[in-house]
N, C-alpha and C positions, 0 to 999 in steps of 0.2 A: 495587583494580580501576581500570583506566585509564578516565578519564571519556570519555563518548561526545561526540565533537565535533559541534556543531550550528551551522547557519547559518540566520539569520532573514531572510525576505523579506516585507515588508509595506509598502504605500504610505503608511502613517502613521508618521512618525518616532517619535512618542510611544509607539506600540505596540511598535516594535522595541526602543526604550530600556527601556520598562517590562518587557517580557517578558525581556529580557536580564538585568535586575537580579534578577528573581524566579528565573529558572532558575539564575543564578549561586549561589543559596543551596543548590543541590543538588550534593552531591559526585559524583553519577553523571553529571553533565552539564557540558560545557564549551562555552560559546558562543564561537565563534572569529570571528564576523563577522556583519554584517547589511547589508541594502540596501533601498532604497525603490522600486526599479523593476527590471524584469528585465534591462534592458541593463546596469545597474550590477552586478547580481548575477552574471551569467555569468562574467566574467573572475575574479571573486573566488572563485567556486565552483571554477573550473578550477585556481586556484592553491592553495586551501586544502584541497580534497578532503574536505569534511566527511562524516561518517558519515550524518548526518541533516540534511535541509533542511526547515524549517517554512515553508510557502508559502501566502500568502493568495490567494484567487481574484480579488478586485477589484483588479487592478493596472492602472496607466495604460499605454496603447499596446498592450502584450502582456498578455493575460489570464494568470492563474495556471495555468489548465488548459493553454493553449498552451505555457506556460513549462516544463511537466513534461518534454516531449520535448527542449527546448533544454538544460535542466539535465542530463538524463540523458546527452546527447551530450557535454557538457563533463566530467562526472564520473560515469561509468556505475555506479560502486560506491556512490554516494550514494543513500540511501533517502529518499523524499519523502513528507512528511505534509502534507496540506492542512489548514490551520487557518482555518476560515471561519465566518461568521455565517449562511451559507445552508444550510438543511437540505433543499434541493431534490434530489429523486431524480435529475433530469437532471444536475445538477452532480456528484453523487456518482458516478454511473455513468460519466460522461465522464472524471472523474479516474482512476477505476479502469482504464478502457480505455487511458488514456495512460500508465499505469505508476505511479501513486501507490500507495504501500504502506499508506497510512492516510488517514483523514478524521476530523478532530476539530472539534467545534463550539466557537466561541470562548467560549461561556457555561460551559464545564466548568471545574472548579477546576484550578489549576496542577498539582496532584498527578497528575491524569489526563493532562495534556499530557506530563508526565515519564514516566508509564507507557507512553504511546504511543511516545515516543522510544526507550525501552528495548526495547519489544516489536519495533518494526520494525528496530532496530539488530541484533536477534538473528535477523533473517531472516524474521520473521512479519509478518502484516498486523494493523492495529488500526483499529477503528471505535468512536467514542464511543457511549455508550448511546443517545442520540437517533437517531444514524445507523443503528445496528443495528436499532432498532425499525422504522425506515422501510424498510430493506432486506428485513426479514422479512415485511413486509406485501405479499406477492405472491400470485399465483394458485396453483393446485394444482401439486404436483410430479409429474414423470413417474413412473410406477410400472410394474411388469412385470418386465423383466429384472433379474436380480440383479447387483450390483457385487461383484467379488472384493475381498478385503482389500488386495491389491496395488494395485488400481485406486483404492481409497479413498486410499491413501498417495500415489499419483501425483497424484491430483486436488488434494490439499491442498498438495503441493509446487509444482505448476503455479501455483496461486493465490498462492503466496508469491513468485512471480516467478523460480523456479528454471529454469535451462535443462535440456535433456535430459541434457547431460553432468553437471551438478550433481546432478540427480535420480538418474542412474545411479550416480554415485559414492556418494551417500548410501545408496541401497538395495542396492548391490552387484550391479547389473544393467547390461546394455549400453545404449548410446544407442538402438540399433535396437529393443530391447525396450521402452524407455520410449515411443518413438514409437508402437509398436503399442498400448500401453496408452492413449495419448492418443486414438487412432482409435476404440478400443472404447468409451472414455468418451463421446466425442462422439455415437456412435451410440446408446448406451444412455440418455443424458440428453437426446437429441433436439436437439443443438446442432450447428452446422456449422463453427465456427471455434474456434481456441484462445481468442480474446477472449471468445466466448460461453461457453466452458467456464469460464474464470476468473470471469466474471460470475455464472454459476450457483453456483459454489462460494462466492463471497463473499456472494451474496444469500441463500443457504440454508445457513449454516454449521451450524446445529443440525439442520435437517431432513436434510441430506446424511448426517450421522452415523447417522441413524435408518433410512436406506434399507437394505433387506435385502441381505445379502452372502452370498457363497458361496465356498468354497475359500480 
């Protein structure tokens, strides 16, 4: 298996160096570079096109959350995982909304960081256990209208960051049909934007699966 290329961004050089040494012990991962601030990271990400970027939130001048958009602009195919000491719901939600594919607390073992890398590189999202617990601590879910099985599939692919074209290709349906499913999902789940739809799916991964379906 070809190793997953990873780029590290943290304002502490000792963290970048230490994490690089530990990740290099895993055959599934290849650390291709690192940086200690966003300005330094952007041209390197553009040149290296890593599959996954591990990004800290507490960065000088430009925060890690603001950096998500900048990094995606330089390398759209790169998947971003926030690696942070903060378990704030606000930080987590902001990261999700900006396009992060995962959020992992720095306290987790390295094996879980590698699991996050492999998971997001495969096109899915990943949230460490402490983050999942926080996201699931929400109010009641909307009930009433049933979701179709197709709407369930579309919802999960939207949350994974897939475009209408990518979802259509994966499910064998047209982009227009995907967009129709998006509109139905927003209405049934009581949200108004795609960002809100993504947030709902990410914040209720287990509960969404339990919502009644039809057809």
